[in-house]
C-alpha positions in Angstrom: 0.0 0.0 0.0 1.5 3.4 -1.0 2.2 5.7 1.9 1.0 9.2 1.7 3.5 12.0 2.6 3.2 12.7 6.4 2.5 16.4 5.7 -0.4 15.5 3.4 -1.9 13.2 5.9 -1.4 15.6 8.8 -3.0 18.5 6.7 -6.1 16.5 5.8 -6.5 15.1 9.4 -5.9 18.6 10.8 -8.6 20.1 8.6 -11.2 17.5 9.4 -10.2 17.6 13.1 -10.6 21.4 13.3 -13.9 21.3 11.4 -15.2 18.5 13.7 -14.2 20.5 16.8 -15.8 23.6 15.5 -19.3 22.1 15.5 -21.6 21.7 18.5 -19.7 24.1 20.8 -22.7 26.2 21.3 -26.5 25.8 21.3 -26.7 29.3 19.7 -27.4 29.0 15.9 -25.3 32.0 14.8 -22.3 31.2 17.1 -22.4 27.6 15.8 -22.4 28.7 12.2 -19.8 31.4 12.7 -17.2 29.1 14.2 -17.7 26.4 11.5 -17.8 28.7 8.5 -14.8 30.8 9.7 -12.7 27.6 10.1 -13.8 26.3 6.7 -13.0 29.6 4.9 -9.6 30.0 6.5 -8.5 26.4 5.9 -9.8 26.1 2.3 -8.9 29.6 1.2 -12.6 30.5 0.3 -14.0 34.0 -0.2 -17.6 33.5 1.1 -19.7 31.1 3.0 -23.4 31.1 3.8 -26.0 28.8 5.6 -29.6 28.8 4.2 -32.3 27.1 6.2 -35.9 26.3 5.3 -38.6 28.4 6.8 -40.0 25.2 8.3 -36.7 24.6 10.2 -36.3 28.2 11.3 -40.1 28.6 12.1 -39.7 32.0 13.8 -39.0 33.8 10.5 -41.9 32.2 8.7 -43.8 35.5 8.3 -44.9 37.5 5.3 -45.1 36.2 1.8 -43.4 32.8 2.3 -44.3 29.3 1.0 -43.4 25.8 2.2 -39.9 25.0 0.9 -38.7 28.6 0.8 -35.2 29.1 2.3 -34.0 31.9 4.5 -30.4 33.2 4.8 -29.4 32.2 8.4 -25.7 33.2 8.3 -23.2 34.7 5.9 -19.6 35.7 6.0 -18.5 38.3 4.9 -21.7 40.4 5.2 -20.8 42.8 2.4 -21.5 40.1 -0.2 -25.2 39.6 1.0 -27.7 40.4 -1.8 -30.6 37.9 -1.4 -31.9 36.9 2.0 -34.7 34.6 1.0 -35.1 32.2 -2.0 -38.4 30.6 -3.2 -38.7 26.9 -3.3 -38.5 26.8 -7.1 -35.2 28.8 -7.3 -32.7 27.3 -9.8 -30.2 26.6 -7.0 -32.7 24.5 -5.1 -33.8 22.7 -8.2 -30.1 21.9 -9.1 -29.5 20.6 -5.5 -32.6 18.5 -5.4 -31.7 14.8 -4.9 -28.0 15.6 -4.7 -25.6 15.7 -1.6 -23.5 18.4 -3.2 -22.5 20.0 -6.5 -20.0 22.5 -7.9 -20.6 25.2 -10.5 -18.0 27.3 -12.4 -18.3 30.8 -13.9 -18.9 30.6 -17.6 -20.9 27.4 -17.6 -24.6 27.6 -18.6 -26.9 28.6 -15.7 -24.1 29.9 -13.5 -25.6 33.4 -13.3 -28.9 31.9 -12.0 -27.1 30.4 -9.0 -25.6 33.8 -7.9 -27.3 35.2 -4.9 -24.5 37.5 -3.7 -23.0 40.9 -4.7 -20.1 41.4 -7.0 -19.7 37.8 -8.2 -18.8 37.4 -11.9 -16.2 34.6 -11.8 -15.0 31.9 -9.5 -16.5 28.6 -8.4 -19.4 27.6 -6.1 -19.7 24.5 -4.0 -23.1 23.7 -2.5 -23.9 21.0 0.1 -27.3 19.8 1.1 -28.0 20.0 4.9 -30.7 17.4 4.6 -34.2 18.6 5.2 -33.2 21.8 6.9 -31.4 23.7 4.1 -28.0 24.0 2.4 -24.5 25.3 2.8 -23.0 27.5 0.0 -19.3 28.1 -0.4 -17.5 30.4 -3.0 -13.9 30.4 -4.2 -12.7 33.5 -6.0 -9.4 32.1 -7.0 -10.4 28.8 -8.5 -11.0 28.5 -12.3 -12.3 25.0 -12.4 -15.0 23.1 -10.5 -14.1 21.6 -7.1 -13.1 17.9 -7.7 -15.7 15.4 -6.6 -13.2 13.7 -4.3 -12.5 17.0 -2.6 -16.2 17.7 -2.1 -16.7 14.1 -0.9 -13.9 14.4 1.7 -15.9 17.1 3.6 -19.3 15.3 3.3 -19.2 13.6 6.7 -18.1 16.6 8.7 -20.7 18.8 7.0 -23.3 16.1 7.9 -22.1 16.5 11.5 -22.5 20.3 11.2 -26.1 19.7 9.9 -26.8 17.6 13.0 -25.5 20.3 15.3 -27.7 22.9 13.5 -30.7 20.6 14.1 -29.7 20.6 17.8 -29.5 24.4 17.8 -32.8 24.7 16.1 -34.4 22.2 18.5 -32.9 23.9 21.5 -34.1 27.3 20.4 -37.6 26.0 19.7 -37.7 24.3 23.1 -36.5 27.3 25.0 -38.9 29.6 23.2 -41.9 27.3 23.7 -41.1 26.9 27.4 -40.8 30.7 27.9 -44.0 31.5 25.9 -45.9 28.6 27.5 -48.2 28.4 24.5 -51.0 26.1 25.4 -52.1 25.4 21.9 -52.4 21.6 21.6 -50.8 21.5 18.2 -47.8 23.5 19.4 -47.4 21.2 22.4 -47.4 18.1 20.2 -44.8 19.7 17.9 -42.6 20.6 20.9 -43.0 17.1 22.3 -41.9 15.6 19.0 -38.8 17.9 18.9 -37.8 16.9 22.4 -38.4 13.2 21.7 -36.1 13.4 18.7 -33.3 15.6 20.2 -29.9 14.1 20.4 -29.3 16.0 23.6 -30.7 14.7 26.9 -33.7 16.6 28.3 -35.0 16.6 31.9 -38.1 18.4 33.0 -38.9 18.7 36.7 -41.4 20.5 38.9 -40.6 23.3 41.2 -39.3 20.9 43.9 -36.9 19.3 41.5 -38.9 16.0 41.1 -38.4 14.6 37.6 -41.6 14.8 35.5 -40.1 13.8 32.1 -36.9 12.5 30.5 -36.5 12.1 26.7 -35.3 8.9 24.9 -31.8 10.4 24.5 -31.5 10.7 28.3 -32.5 7.0 28.7 -30.0 5.9 26.1 -27.2 8.0 27.5 -27.6 7.4 31.3 -28.9 3.9 31.3 -31.9 4.9 33.4 -35.4 4.3 32.0 -38.1 6.9 32.4 -39.9 4.6 34.9 -36.8 4.4 37.0 -36.5 8.2 37.2 -40.2 8.9 38.1 -40.5 10.6 41.5 -36.7 11.0 41.8 -34.6 14.1 41.4 -31.5 14.8 39.2 -29.4 14.0 42.2 -29.4 10.4 41.0 -26.7 11.6 38.6 -24.6 13.3 41.2 -20.9 12.4 40.9 -19.5 13.9 44.0 -17.0 15.9 41.8 -18.5 19.3 42.7 -18.3 21.1 46.0 -21.5 22.4 47.8 -20.7 25.9 46.7 -21.1 24.9 43.0 -24.7 23.8 43.6 -25.4 26.8 45.8 -24.4 29.1 43.0 -26.5 27.2 40.5 -29.7 27.3 42.6 -29.1 31.0 43.3 -29.2 31.7 39.6 -32.3 29.5 38.9 -34.3 30.8 41.8 -33.6 34.3 40.6 -35.5 33.3 37.4 -32.3 33.2 35.2 -30.9 30.6 32.9 -27.9 28.6 34.3 -25.2 27.4 31.9 -22.1 25.4 32.8 -20.4 22.0 32.8 -21.4 19.3 35.2 -19.7 15.9 35.8 -22.5 13.3 36.1 -22.3 9.6 37.1 -24.2 7.3 34.8 -26.0 4.1 35.8 -23.0 2.0 34.9 -20.7 4.0 37.2 -18.9 5.9 34.4 -18.4 9.6 34.7 -19.5 12.0 31.9 -18.9 15.7 31.6 -21.9 17.6 30.2 -22.4 21.0 28.7 -25.7 21.9 30.5 -28.4 24.5 30.2 -31.1 24.8 32.8 -34.1 27.1 32.1 -36.7 28.1 34.7 -40.2 27.3 33.3 -43.2 29.6 34.0 -46.9 29.6 33.1 -48.7 32.4 31.3 -49.0 34.4 34.5 -45.3 34.2 35.2 -45.6 31.7 38.0 -42.8 29.1 38.3 -43.8 25.6 37.1 -40.5 23.8 37.1 -37.2 23.6 35.3 -36.0 22.2 32.0 -32.4 21.0 31.6 -30.7 20.2 28.3 -27.5 18.1 28.6 -24.9 17.4 26.0 -22.1 14.9 26.7 -18.8 16.5 25.8 -16.5 13.9 27.5 -15.0 12.5 24.3 -14.5 16.1 23.0 -12.5 17.0 26.1 -10.4 13.9 25.8 -9.6 14.7 22.2 -8.7 18.2 23.1 -6.4 16.9 25.9 -4.7 14.5 23.4 -4.3 17.3 20.9 -2.7 19.6 23.5 -0.4 16.7 24.5 0.7 16.2 20.9 1.4 19.9 20.5 3.5 19.8 23.7 5.5 16.8 22.3 6.0 18.6 19.0 7.4 21.7 20.8 9.8 19.5 22.8 10.8 17.7 19.5 11.8 21.0 17.9 13.9 21.9 20.9 15.7 18.5 21.0 16.2 18.5 17.3 18.0 21.8 17.5 20.6 20.6 20.0 20.9 16.8 19.2 23.4 17.0 16.3 26.0 19.1 18.1 25.4 17.4 21.4 25.9 13.9 20.0 29.1 15.0 18.1 30.5 16.2 21.5 29.4 13.0 23.2 31.0 10.9 20.4 34.3 12.5 21.1 34.1 12.3 24.9 33.1 8.6 24.8 35.4 7.6 22.0 38.6 9.2 23.3 37.9 8.0 26.8 37.5 4.4 25.5 40.8 4.7 23.6 42.6 5.9 26.7 40.9 3.2 28.8 42.3 0.5 26.5 45.8 1.8 27.1 45.3 2.1 30.9 46.2 -0.8 33.1 44.0 -2.2 35.8 46.3 -0.7 38.5 46.6 2.7 36.9 45.3 5.4 39.4 43.7 7.2 36.4 41.6 4.2 35.3 38.8 4.9 37.8 38.5 8.5 36.7 38.3 7.4 33.0 35.6 4.9 33.9 33.6 7.7 35.7 33.9 9.8 32.5 32.6 6.9 30.5 29.7 6.4 32.8 28.8 10.1 32.8 29.0 10.2 29.0 26.8 7.1 28.6 24.2 8.6 30.9 24.2 11.8 28.8 24.0 9.7 25.6 21.1 7.7 27.0 19.3 10.9 27.8 19.7 12.2 24.3 18.5 8.9 22.8 15.4 9.0 24.9 14.7 12.6 23.9 15.1 11.7 20.2 13.0 8.5 20.5 9.8 10.3 21.4 10.5 13.6 19.6 12.1 12.3 16.3 11.5 8.5 16.1 14.5 6.7 14.7 14.4 4.6 11.5 12.6 1.3 12.4 13.5 -2.1 11.2 10.1 -3.8 11.4 9.8 -7.5 11.6 7.7 -10.3 13.1 8.9 -10.9 16.7 8.3 -13.6 19.3 7.5 -11.3 22.2 8.1 -14.1 24.8 11.6 -14.7 23.3 12.4 -11.0 23.4 11.3 -10.8 27.1 13.6 -13.7 27.9 16.5 -12.0 26.2 15.8 -8.7 28.0 15.6 -10.4 31.4 19.1 -11.7 31.0 20.3 -8.0 30.9 17.8 -6.9 33.5 19.0 -9.3 36.2 22.3 -7.4 36.4 20.5 -4.1 36.9 17.8 -5.0 39.4 19.8 -5.8 42.5 19.6 -8.8 44.8 16.6 -7.4 46.7 14.3 -7.5 43.6 12.8 -10.9 42.7 12.2 -11.1 38.9 9.3 -13.3 37.9 8.2 -14.0 34.4 4.7 -15.4 33.5 4.9 -15.9 29.7 1.8 -17.3 28.0 2.9 -19.7 25.3 -0.2 -18.6 23.3 0.5 -14.9 23.6 1.4 -14.6 19.9 3.8 -12.6 17.8 3.9 -8.8 17.0 5.3 -6.7 14.2 7.8 -4.2 15.7 11.4 -3.0 15.8 13.3 -5.2 18.2 15.4 -2.4 19.6 12.3 -0.2 20.3 10.5 -3.1 21.9 13.5 -4.0 24.0 13.6 -0.4 25.1 10.0 -0.6 26.3 10.7 -3.7 28.4 13.8 -2.1 29.9 12.1 1.3 30.7 9.1 -0.3 32.3 11.2 -2.8 34.3 13.6 -0.1 35.6 10.8 2.2 36.5 9.3 -0.7 38.5 12.6 -1.3 40.2 12.9 2.4 41.2 9.4 2.2 42.7 10.6 -0.5 45.2 13.4 1.2 47.2 13.3 -1.6 49.8 13.1 -4.4 47.3 10.1 -6.5 46.2 8.8 -8.6 43.4 8.8 -7.5 39.7 6.6 -9.6 37.5 6.7 -9.5 33.7 3.9 -11.3 32.0 2.5 -11.8 28.4 -0.9 -12.9 27.3 -3.2 -12.8 24.3 -5.9 -10.1 24.4 -9.1 -9.2 22.5 -9.7 -5.4 22.7 -13.3 -4.3 22.1 -14.7 -1.2 20.6 -15.3 0.6 23.9 -11.8 0.0 25.2 -10.2 1.1 21.8 -12.4 4.3 21.7 -10.9 5.3 25.1 -7.4 4.8 23.7 -7.9 7.4 21.0 -9.3 5.4 18.2 -7.3 2.1 18.4 -8.6 -0.6 16.0 -10.5 -3.4 17.8 -9.2 -6.9 17.4 -6.5 -9.3 18.6 -3.5 -8.0 20.5 -0.6 -9.2 22.7 -0.4 -7.9 26.2 2.9 -7.1 27.9 2.4 -6.4 31.6 5.1 -5.2 34.1 3.9 -5.2 37.8 5.8 -4.2 40.9 5.0 -4.4 44.6 6.3 -0.9 45.3 4.9 2.5 46.5 2.3 2.9 43.9 0.9 6.3 42.6 -1.8 8.7 43.5 -4.4 9.4 40.8 -2.9 12.8 40.0 0.6 11.2 39.5 -0.9 8.4 37.4 -2.6 10.9 35.1 0.6 12.8 34.5 3.0 9.9 34.4 3.3 9.9 30.6 4.1 13.7 30.4 7.7 14.4 29.3 10.0 15.5 32.1 7.4 14.7 34.8 9.0 12.7 37.6 8.5 12.2 41.3 12.1 11.0 41.8 14.6 13.2 43.6 17.0 15.5 41.6 19.5 13.5 39.6 17.6 10.2 40.0 15.3 10.4 37.0 14.7 12.4 33.8 11.0 12.0 33.5 11.4 10.5 30.0 11.1 6.8 30.5 7.3 6.5 30.3 7.1 9.3 27.7 9.3 7.1 25.5 7.1 4.1 26.1 4.0 6.2 25.3 5.5 7.4 22.0 6.7 3.9 20.9 3.4 2.4 21.8 1.4 4.7 19.5 4.1 4.5 16.8 3.7 0.7 16.7 -0.1 0.8 16.5 -0.6 -0.1 20.2 -1.3 1.6 23.5 -0.2 1.7 27.1 -1.9 2.4 30.4 -1.1 2.3 34.1 -3.1 0.8 37.0 -1.9 1.9 40.4 -2.9 2.9 43.9 -0.7 4.3 46.7 1.1 1.6 48.6 -0.5 -1.1 46.4 2.0 -1.3 43.6 1.7 -0.5 39.9 1.1 -2.4 36.7 2.0 -1.0 33.3 0.1 -2.7 30.5 1.3 -2.4 26.9 -0.7 -3.8 24.0 0.5 -4.4 20.4 -1.5 -5.8 17.5 -1.1 -9.6 17.1 0.2 -10.8 13.8 0.5 -14.2 12.1 3.7 -15.7 10.9 6.9 -17.1 12.4 8.4 -14.9 15.0 12.1 -14.0 15.2 13.5 -15.4 18.4 17.0 -14.0 18.1 18.4 -11.7 20.8 17.9 -8.0 20.2 21.5 -7.2 20.0 24.5 -8.8 21.7 27.9 -7.3 21.2 30.5 -10.0 20.5 34.1 -10.2 19.5 35.4 -7.0 17.8 36.3 -7.8 14.2 38.3 -5.4 12.0 39.6 -5.7 8.5 42.2 -4.6 5.9 40.0 -2.6 3.5 40.4 1.1 2.6 37.7 3.4 4.0 37.0 7.1 3.1 35.9 9.0 6.3 33.9 12.2 5.7 33.2 14.3 8.8 33.1 18.1 9.2 33.7 18.0 13.0 37.5 17.8 13.5 37.2 16.1 16.9 34.9 13.4 15.6 36.9 12.9 12.5 40.1 12.5 14.5 38.4 10.0 16.8 36.9 7.9 14.0 40.2 7.8 12.2 42.0 6.4 15.3 39.2 3.9 16.0 39.2 2.7 12.4 43.0 2.4 12.2 43.0 0.5 15.5 40.7 -2.0 13.8 43.2 -2.5 10.9 41.6 -0.4 8.2 43.4 2.1 5.9 41.7 5.4 6.3 41.4 8.5 4.0 40.0 11.6 5.7 37.9 14.4 4.3 36.4 17.4 6.1 33.6 18.0 3.5 31.9 16.9 0.3 34.2 18.5 -2.3 37.3 17.1 -0.6 35.7 13.7 -0.5 34.9 13.8 -4.2 38.5 14.7 -5.0 39.7 11.7 -3.0 37.2 9.4 -4.7 38.7 10.4 -8.1 42.2 9.9 -6.9 41.7 6.5 -5.2 38.8 5.5 -7.4 38.9 1.7 -7.4 40.8 1.3 -4.1 37.9 2.6 -1.9 35.9 -0.2 -0.3 33.5 1.9 1.8 32.5 5.5 2.5 31.8 6.4 6.2 30.1 9.8 6.1 28.2 12.1 8.4 24.7 13.1 7.3 24.5 16.7 8.5 27.3 18.8 7.0 27.5 22.4 5.6 27.5 23.0 1.8 27.0 19.4 0.9 25.3 16.9 3.2 26.0 13.2 3.3 23.0 12.2 1.2 23.9 14.5 -1.7 27.6 13.4 -1.5 26.6 9.8 -1.8 24.3 10.5 -4.8 27.2 12.3 -6.6 29.7 9.5 -5.7 27.5 6.8 -7.1 27.3 8.6 -10.4 31.0 7.6 -10.7 31.0 4.4 -8.6 27.4 2.9 -8.6 28.5 -0.1 -6.5 30.2 1.9 -3.8 29.1 0.9 -0.3 28.2 3.6 2.2 27.6 3.8 6.0 26.0 7.0 7.3 26.7 8.5 10.7 24.1 10.7 12.4 23.3 12.2 15.8 19.9 13.3 14.7 17.0 11.7 12.6 17.0 14.6 10.1 14.9 14.9 6.9 17.8 14.7 4.4 16.5 11.4 3.1 12.8 12.1 3.1 13.2 15.4 1.3 14.7 13.5 -1.7 12.1 10.7 -1.6 14.7 8.2 -0.4 14.2 5.4 2.0 17.2 4.5 4.1 17.9 1.0 5.2 18.5 1.2 9.0 21.4 -1.2 8.6 23.2 1.6 6.7 23.1 4.0 9.6 25.2 4.2 12.8 24.0 6.6 15.4 26.2 8.9 17.4 27.6 8.6 19.9 28.9 5.1 19.1 31.5 2.8 20.7 34.4 1.1 19.1 32.6 -2.2 19.2 29.5 -0.8 17.5 31.5 0.9 14.8 33.4 -2.3 14.1 30.2 -4.4 13.8 28.4 -1.9 11.6 31.3 -1.6 9.2 31.6 -5.4 8.8 27.8 -5.6 8.3 28.0 -3.2 5.3 31.2 -4.6 3.9 30.2 -8.2 4.1 26.7 -7.6 2.8 26.1 -9.1 -0.7 26.0 -6.8 -3.6 22.5 -5.3 -4.3 
C-alpha cells in the first residue's frame, strides 16, 4: 500500500479535526455557524460562505409572503456580499441541488448566473452542500477557475453532515426554550414541541418546582442507562458524581431561583458508574401568568471532545519539545561521540592498577548517561528509523531479562509469566526492548526496599469501547505485555501525569521523566497503547498492547555485542567536525583499516577520483555544511554505482525524506557510538552481498 506524505496526511486530518471540533460548541445557531464557517473559509482559502435554512426549520422567521420549501439566509460571512436573504422553493439553485448531496458550478458554464445570490460575483466557483431537510451550505472560491473535484467535495461530506446535525440541535434547543418561555397552550404546538424533544440528540430533563423529575426524553434514557420509569419521583441527584463542592450547587440554585438561565459544565455519574462531563443549560419554566412551574435541563455529553482536546494539547507539547531537542541533538551527539570515543581509547591503554583508570571509567559512565538521555529525547520527539519484523514477544522478554538481572539488584525478585499462546507482534526489536527495559527499571525504582517484579505476556481481545478510550485504536487481537511491581504505587494525580515528558517524582538526579514518555511514544508508533493501573502503597502495573500478527516470530536476541572484528579494507571517512573525524580515524586504524580523511563533500569527491577503485566503503556524516552526506553519496555513485556507504548521524534529520529516499536502518550508525558498535556496523555493510 502506497504511503502518503506525512504532511499531506497531517494536513487532511488537521482540517477534518478542526472542522469537527468547530461544530456543536454552542447551542446558539449563529455562534455555531460562525465558528464552523470561519474555520472552513480559512483552511480552504474561500472567499464566502453562507448557511440557508428552510422556513420550516427556522419557524420563527416564517412570516410575510413565504411558502413551504422557501429558504432563508441564516448566516453569511462576509456580510458585504449579501444580496438575497430569501429564496423561493423553485429557485434554480434549489432545483439543481434536489436529490444531490452536493454540486460544484464554475463561472462561464450555462446557468451559473442563475445560481448567484451574492453581490459582486462574476467569476470563480461555487460548492453547494445539502444539509438534509433543513437547508443547504453554500461556499464560494474567488481564485479557482475549475470546479471543485468530486473527491475533494466528498472528503468534507461527513463533517458537513455532523454540522447539519449540530444545526438541528441548535434549532431544536431554540424552539424548546422559546416554547417553554412562551408557554403556548395550543395543543398543536405542544405536540410539535414534544416531537422535537423526543427526537433531540441531547438529553432533556423536566422537573417540577421541587426538582422532582416529570419527564426525560429517549436520549436521556439511552445516555444514562436509566429508564423513564426508574427516574419517576426522583430528582436529578441520582446523577450526582461527588465531583463538585457544595458551593457549586449553591451558585446554580441562586441563579435558577432568581429566574435566570444557568449554563455550565457538570460531571455526572451514569448508571454503569462511568463519569461523563456535560455542557448543561437549565431554564426556569413559567406559566402564562409568570408563576414558576419547574425547570428544563438540556445536557450534551462532551466527555469525548474534552479527551480529544487533551490529546491534541499533549501532541502539541510533544512537538514543541521535539523541535527543541532536534536543534541541539546533532551538536550534542558529536560532542558525546568525542568524549566517549577518546575515553575508550585511553581506557584500552590504561592498566587495571593505573590510578587514572577509575577517573576514566567515571567519565565513560557520565558520557553514557548523557548519551542515553539524548537517545530518549530523540526516541519520542524524532523517532529513529525502524527495522520492522515479526517478533516472538516471549523470546524478546527472555533476552531482555538476561540483561535486567544485572541491573535489578539482589533485593528484587524477577518473575516471568509468559503465556505460550501470547502470539507474535510486528515491531522494531530495539524499540520493543527499550520498552521492556524502561518499564522494568521504573518498576525497580518504585521498590526502594526491594520487592517482586513480574513481567507477563498474554493474548488479548480489545473491544470497541476500550479502543475508543485509547484514542481510536482498532478493535481486534492484541498481545499484552504487563510489568507489575509491589512498590509504593501512585496517586491518581501522579498516574494521570505519568506519561508527560520530564514529569518525575524522583529526587533530583535520580530520573529524567522521559522513561514513560518514550514508552508512550513507541506504543502509539507501533499501533498499540499503554496504560497504568496503580494505587498508593499497592504497587503499579504498566500494561502495553501491540497488534497480534500471524507468521513465524524471530527469536534471536535483540543485539548482543560479540568479538570485535576489523579488516584490511580502505575506507573514506567524511566528517566536518574535526574532533569526531580524528576520533573515528583512530578507531578505524585500531581495527586494521586504511583510512582516508575528508572534512567535507568536495574534498571527499576529490579523494574518490584519486583513489577510485581502491575505496571499499565511505563512512560519512549526514548533516554537513555546503553538501550533506546524502547529496555526497548520490554524486559519488554517479562515478561508482556499486560503492558501499555507512552513514553517521546524531539526529534523525529529513535529508533522506526530502529526496524521496528510504534509508535501510542497517546503513546507519547513530552517534555517539562505541568502538565495538562501529566495528560491527562496518563489517555488516562490507560483508553484505552486492545489491
